[in-house]
Structures are given as structure tokens and as C-alpha cells.
C-alpha positions in Angstrom: 22.6 -17.5 -38.2 19.7 -16.3 -36.0 19.8 -13.2 -34.0 21.4 -13.6 -30.5 19.1 -14.2 -27.5 19.4 -12.1 -24.5 18.5 -12.7 -20.8 18.7 -10.5 -17.7 20.6 -12.1 -14.8 17.3 -12.5 -13.0 15.7 -14.2 -16.1 18.7 -16.5 -16.4 18.3 -17.6 -12.8 14.5 -18.2 -13.2 15.1 -20.3 -16.3 17.8 -22.3 -14.6 15.5 -22.9 -11.6 12.8 -24.1 -13.9 15.3 -26.4 -15.7 16.6 -27.8 -12.3 13.0 -28.5 -11.3 12.2 -30.3 -14.5 15.3 -32.5 -14.3 15.3 -33.2 -10.6 11.6 -33.3 -9.7 9.3 -33.5 -12.6 11.3 -36.1 -14.7 11.7 -38.6 -11.8 8.1 -38.2 -10.8 7.0 -38.9 -14.3 9.3 -42.0 -14.5 7.4 -43.4 -11.5 4.0 -42.7 -13.1 5.1 -44.4 -16.3 6.4 -47.4 -14.4 3.1 -47.7 -12.5 1.1 -47.3 -15.7 3.1 -50.0 -17.5 2.5 -52.3 -14.5 -1.3 -51.8 -15.1 -1.0 -53.9 -18.3 -2.7 -53.2 -21.7 -1.0 -50.0 -22.9 -3.3 -49.4 -25.9 -6.3 -48.3 -23.7 -4.4 -47.1 -20.7 -5.2 -43.4 -20.2 -2.6 -43.0 -17.4 0.1 -44.3 -19.7 -0.8 -42.1 -22.6 -1.1 -39.1 -20.3 2.3 -39.8 -18.8 3.9 -40.2 -22.3 2.5 -36.9 -23.4 3.8 -35.2 -20.2 7.1 -36.8 -20.8 7.4 -35.5 -24.3 6.5 -32.0 -23.2 9.0 -32.1 -20.3 11.8 -33.4 -22.5 11.1 -30.7 -25.1 11.0 -28.0 -22.5 14.3 -29.3 -21.0 16.0 -29.1 -24.4 14.6 -25.6 -25.1 15.8 -24.3 -21.7 19.2 -25.9 -22.1 19.6 -24.4 -25.5 18.6 -20.9 -24.3 20.9 -21.1 -21.2 23.8 -22.3 -23.3 23.5 -19.7 -26.1 21.9 -16.6 -24.6 23.9 -13.6 -23.7 23.4 -12.1 -20.3 22.4 -8.5 -20.3 24.8 -6.5 -18.1 23.1 -3.5 -16.8 26.0 -1.4 -15.7 24.1 1.4 -13.9 21.7 4.0 -15.0 21.6 5.0 -18.7 20.0 8.1 -20.2 18.7 6.1 -23.1 16.5 3.0 -23.3 18.4 -0.3 -23.7 18.1 -4.0 -23.0 17.5 -4.3 -19.2 16.1 -0.8 -18.8 13.0 -0.2 -16.8 11.0 2.4 -18.6 8.0 4.5 -17.5 5.9 5.7 -20.4 2.6 7.4 -20.8 0.3 7.2 -23.9 -0.2 10.6 -25.5 -3.4 12.0 -24.1 -3.5 9.3 -21.3 -3.5 9.7 -17.6 -1.8 6.5 -16.5 1.9 5.6 -16.5 2.9 2.2 -17.7 6.2 0.6 -16.5 8.0 -2.0 -18.6 11.4 -3.7 -18.4 13.0 -4.3 -21.8 14.1 -7.9 -21.9 15.1 -10.6 -24.4 12.3 -12.5 -26.1 13.0 -15.7 -24.1 11.9 -14.0 -20.8 9.2 -11.6 -22.1 6.1 -11.7 -20.0 3.8 -8.7 -20.6 1.7 -9.6 -17.5 4.8 -9.0 -15.4 5.7 -5.9 -17.2 8.6 -7.6 -19.1 8.4 -6.8 -22.8 10.7 -8.1 -25.5 13.2 -5.8 -27.3 11.7 -7.3 -30.5 8.0 -6.3 -29.6 6.5 -3.2 -31.3 6.8 -1.1 -28.1 10.1 -2.5 -26.9 11.8 -2.1 -30.3 10.4 1.5 -30.7 11.7 2.6 -27.2 15.3 1.3 -27.7 17.8 4.2 -28.0 15.3 6.9 -27.0 15.8 9.3 -24.0 13.7 10.6 -21.2 11.2 13.2 -22.4 11.1 12.0 -26.0 7.9 11.0 -27.7 8.1 7.7 -29.5 5.7 6.5 -32.2 4.8 2.8 -32.0 3.1 0.9 -34.8 0.7 -1.6 -33.2 -2.0 -3.9 -34.7 -4.5 -1.2 -33.6 -2.7 1.6 -35.3 0.0 4.2 -34.4 0.3 5.1 -30.7 2.6 7.9 -29.3 4.2 7.4 -26.0 6.2 9.9 -23.9 9.2 8.5 -22.0 8.8 9.7 -18.4 11.6 7.8 -16.7 14.4 5.3 -17.4 16.1 3.1 -14.7 
């Protein structure tokens, strides 16, 4: 059995919204495109038909993926502030010797998006921070080598 998946309530809502859009907007639009492409005749050399079929395969795969996550993932319940880093925590850290703080929210892998500051609890930084408290130094093994971060704040 694989490890359980986790979602924040916000992440669950975002994935549900994407799923609803795929089912209620994208899928019907694509059905119309396919119908129009089939009406054009010869399907062997019909670029519109082949493009629509590729999009359809992607959308159907994404729908199955999202339905599976939403059905099986556990929602992270963040029941108020904690003095240690856990799933759902927003953590402010600073690299040893650095001047800039970095803020990350620890989330499940399904909603990780480093550009938005959401890192997976399975990532090197996320996994290393779990269970540590404000003021502690945490060593993180990264592909570039070992980095030490100090935990400045936990929300």
C-alpha cells in the first residue's frame, strides 16, 4: 500500500475546482471540436482531429488523476498554532549565513508548488523541517550539498 496523500482544505478546493472545470467546460468544448473535426472528413490527415484526440486523452487522464486524489487524500486539519513544524504549517526559515527569510507552507505532494511557496512534506526541505521547533537549526541534504536553515517562525 502506498503512503497516504495529504491535502490542505485550500488545496482540496483548488483541485475540486479544476476537476469541475475539466468535466463541465473543457470536456464538452472538446466534444464539439471532435464532432467538427470528424465532419471535415478524412481523419488520417486531419490535424484538428488528432489534436482534439490528444487533448481528450490528456483531459480524461487528468480527470481520473484528480478524482483519485480527491477520493483518497486525507485533508490536513490545522487546528491552530503549533510550536513545531507539521503538515499545513507555514514556516519562515533563513539559510545559515544568509540575509533573506524564505517562507514555505508544508503541504502534501499533490498540491506542492514551489513557485507559490508550497513545498511537499516529502521534499528534502519539507521532510527535514517536520517536527522541529522555532529557533532550531535544521540540516537539509540537497542535490547541491548540505544546507543549514534556522527556523524563524511557525504559523
